[in-house]
C-alpha positions as CSV (number, residue, x, y, z in Angstrom):
1,M,-29.0,21.2,34.0
2,S,-30.1,22.0,37.8
3,R,-27.5,20.6,40.0
4,S,-28.2,20.3,44.3
5,P,-25.7,21.5,46.4
6,D,-24.8,19.1,48.3
7,I,-22.5,17.7,45.2
8,V,-21.1,22.0,45.2
9,F,-20.1,21.7,48.9
10,R,-19.1,18.2,48.7
11,T,-16.3,18.8,45.8
12,L,-15.5,22.3,47.6
13,A,-15.1,20.9,51.0
14,D,-11.1,19.6,49.0
15,P,-8.9,22.0,50.0
16,T,-6.8,21.2,47.0
17,R,-9.7,20.8,44.8
18,R,-10.7,24.2,45.8
19,A,-7.8,25.4,45.4
20,I,-7.3,23.9,42.1
21,F,-10.7,26.2,41.3
22,E,-9.8,28.8,43.3
23,G,-6.5,29.0,40.9
24,L,-8.9,28.8,38.1
25,C,-11.2,31.2,38.6
26,Q,-8.0,33.5,39.4
27,R,-6.2,33.1,37.2
28,G,-8.0,32.1,34.0
29,E,-7.3,29.0,31.7
30,Q,-5.0,26.8,32.6
31,T,-3.5,23.7,31.2
32,V,-2.7,20.2,34.0
33,G,1.0,21.5,34.4
34,A,0.8,25.0,35.3
35,L,-2.4,23.4,37.5
36,T,0.2,20.9,39.8
37,A,3.3,23.4,39.3
38,R,0.8,25.8,42.0
39,A,-1.2,22.3,43.4
40,G,1.6,21.1,45.8
41,V,0.6,17.5,44.5
42,S,1.2,15.0,42.2
43,Q,0.0,15.2,38.4
44,P,-1.9,12.8,39.0
45,A,-3.7,14.1,42.5
46,V,-4.6,17.0,39.9
47,S,-5.8,15.1,37.8
48,K,-8.3,12.6,39.4
49,H,-9.7,16.5,41.3
50,L,-10.2,18.1,38.1
51,G,-11.9,14.9,37.0
52,V,-14.1,15.8,40.2
53,L,-14.8,18.9,39.6
54,K,-15.6,18.6,36.2
55,R,-18.5,15.4,37.3
56,A,-19.6,17.9,39.5
57,G,-20.1,20.8,36.8
58,L,-17.0,23.4,38.4
59,V,-14.4,22.7,35.2
60,R,-14.9,22.8,31.9
61,E,-12.1,21.5,29.3
62,R,-10.9,22.3,25.4
63,H,-8.6,20.4,24.6
64,E,-5.6,22.1,22.2
65,G,-3.5,20.1,20.1
66,R,-2.0,17.1,23.0
67,Q,-2.7,19.8,25.8
68,T,-5.7,19.9,27.8
69,H,-6.8,23.8,28.8
70,Y,-9.2,23.8,31.6
71,R,-11.4,26.5,32.9
72,A,-13.6,27.8,36.2
73,H,-17.6,27.8,35.3
74,P,-18.5,29.3,38.3
75,K,-22.0,29.3,37.4
76,A,-22.1,26.2,38.4
77,L,-21.9,27.5,41.5
78,M,-25.6,29.0,41.4
79,P,-27.1,26.0,43.9
80,L,-24.8,26.7,46.4
81,L,-26.1,31.0,46.1
82,D,-29.4,29.6,46.5
83,W,-29.1,27.8,49.4
84,T,-27.6,30.8,51.0
85,S,-29.7,32.6,49.6
86,R,-32.4,30.9,51.3
87,M,-30.5,30.1,54.5
88,A,-29.1,33.9,54.9
89,A,-33.1,35.2,55.0
90,F,-33.5,32.5,57.9
91,W,-31.2,33.9,59.9
92,D,-32.3,36.9,59.5
93,N,-36.0,35.8,60.1
94,R,-34.8,34.8,63.5
95,F,-32.8,37.4,64.7
96,D,-35.3,39.8,64.0
97,D,-37.8,37.1,66.0
98,L,-34.6,37.3,68.4
99,E,-34.0,41.4,69.1
100,N,-37.9,41.3,69.4
101,L,-38.2,39.3,71.9
102,L,-34.9,41.1,74.0
103,N,-36.9,44.3,73.1
104,R,-39.5,43.1,75.1
105,M,-38.3,42.0,77.8
106,D,-36.4,45.5,78.2
107,Q,-40.1,46.4,78.9
């Protein structure tokens, strides 16, 4: 399912959500308890942030008994990567045009 880069931008704009996502990317699968210990916010706040991350497709969950384990789903960043690639090409062209203009002005 293709997602809009807007969803990813909005989701990761929050510093706490971004830190949770980055932590899952760096440290792998974790429980809410482990995430709460590092997040500096309450367990209900972490759970709410995880819900937003899940709706954006950035996090997946796995149930094991009474525990829920969360893991990052970095492939959900693809709309963001596609957008930044398009913007990089746009700016590369603009800088080339500027360089050409400056070279002509120097002559």
